[in-house]
N, C-alpha and C positions, 0 to 999 in steps of 0.2 A: 512536620508533616512527612509521611512516608512517601517514598518514590513510587510511581505507578509500576505495576509489573510489566515485564517484557513478554509479549505474546508472539510466538513464531507462526508465520503464515506462509504457505507455499503457493506458488503461482499456478500449479497444476500442469496439465497437459499443454505444451506449447501450441498444439494445433487446435485446441479447444477454446472456449470462451471464458475459462476460469480466470485468466490473467486480467481481462477487461472488467470482470466482476470484482476482483480484488482491488483494482485501481479505483473503480467508482466507489466501492464501499469505504476504502481508506480515505478517499477525498471527502466523503460525507461525514465520516466519523471524526476526522482530524482537522476539519476546516476551522480556521481561527475563530469564527463566530459561532461555532457549534456549542462551545462551552464544555465539550466532552474530551477530557484528557485522562480517561480512566486506565489507559495502557499505552505502552510504547511498542509499536509494531516492529518486528524483525522479519523482513520478507526474504524468503529463500527462493532463489531462482536466478535466471539470467537477467542482468541489468538492462541489456538491449531489449529483451522481450517486455520487461516492465515499462520501459520508455514507449515502446510501440503500443502497448496496451493503454497507457495513459492517453496517447494521441487518439486511438480508436474510441476510447470512452469520452473524449472531449474534456479531460481534466488535466491540470498541471502535474508534472512529475516533480514532487518536492522531497522525495526520500533521499536521505544521506547514504551514500555508498560507503561501505566499510572495506572493500577490497576485492 
């Protein structure tokens, strides 16, 4: 079975709502019970911003940080 493709996603403007939308969308798409593992997300942006976006969206921050 082929590995799913890696898809790059940006967090967008730090003062906008893009990061919260990204966090909520990834949570819905990658939830263990969703059955959807069609891609591997690679999120580009500030790690702290993503953590705050997860808190604001009410979803857990489960992304693995690369560096």
